[in-house]
N, C-alpha and C positions, 0 to 999 in steps of 0.2 A: 213209745209206740211208733210204729212206722217200720220201714224196712231199710236196714243198713246196706250201703253199697260196698261191695268187695273191691278193694283197691290195692294195687301193687305199685310201689314206687320204683321207677327205673332211672338209673343215673344217665346223664348225658355227657358226651365228650366236650360239649361247650360249657364253660364256666357260667354259672348263674342261670342255667336252664335245668328244670326238673320235669320229668314226664311221669304221668300216672296212668295206669291202664285199669279200666273199670270193668265190671261184669255186666254192664249194660250200656247201650248207646245213648248218648245225650243229643246227638244231631243225626240227621239223615246222612246223606252222602255229602252234604255241604260242609265246608270248613268255616267255623265261626271264629272271629278275632275280636278281642276286647282290649282296651287300653285304660290304664288308671286315670288318665287325664280326659277321658271322654265319658259322657253319661251313657249308661247302658239302658236301652229301651227294650221293652218286651217282657214277657212273663214265661218264656219257655224254660225248661230245666237248665239249659246251657246259659241263658241270661242270668238266672238266679245264682247258679254256681259261680259265674264270673264275678257277680256283685259281691258275693260272700268272700271269695278269695281276695279280691282287691280291697275289701273292707278291713282285712287284717293288717294293712299297711306294709306287708312283706312282699307284695306283688306289683310289678309294673305292667305286666301284660299276661293275657291268657289266650290260648288257642285251643279250640276243641274241634276234633274231627272224629265223629263216630263215638268210640269208647276210649279215645286217647285224649288226655288233657295235658297240654304242654304249658308250663308256667315259667315266665321270665321273672326272676326274683329281683326285688328292689334292694335287698340286703343279702348278705351271705347266709342269713338264717331263714330256712324254710320249715322250721319245726312247727308242727301243728297243722300244716296244710292238709295232710292226709286225713286228719279228723274232720276238717271242714267238708271235704269231699265225701267221706264215709257217712256223714250225718245229713246229706242233702235231702233225703226222704224221711228223716225222723221228725215227726210232727209234735209229739208230746214228750217233752223233756222235764226234768226236775224243776219244780217251781211254776210250771204252766198248768193252769186249772183246765181239766177236761170239761168241755161243754156238756150240759145235760141233753137228754133226748129231745126235750121241748125246745131248747135253744137251736139244736140242729134242724129240727123240723120247721122252725120259724124261718130259717135261712132258705130252705127248699120252697116253702110256700110263698115267700116274699118275692 
């Protein structure tokens, strides 16, 4: 459940760099940069996506500007990164128990 992000992978002329173009903007007009060796603070969609990409251990750095995500690869293998981006807004995946109405209402009331 949730909404998949449409993603197109674009090659770069620079080795080790991959660009992804999304069907939605993750930042405003600002340019966000993240490094694997620095803690990512915040809970914006761009922060969460950078955390997820870096957690794959395939990424050294992420830059996000609007709807373009530029990834600096740690290895030559960037396979699966497009799936990480596509699933950014997917909340209920196989193996995750969907909360009951009562559990959801308790969160709102609390």
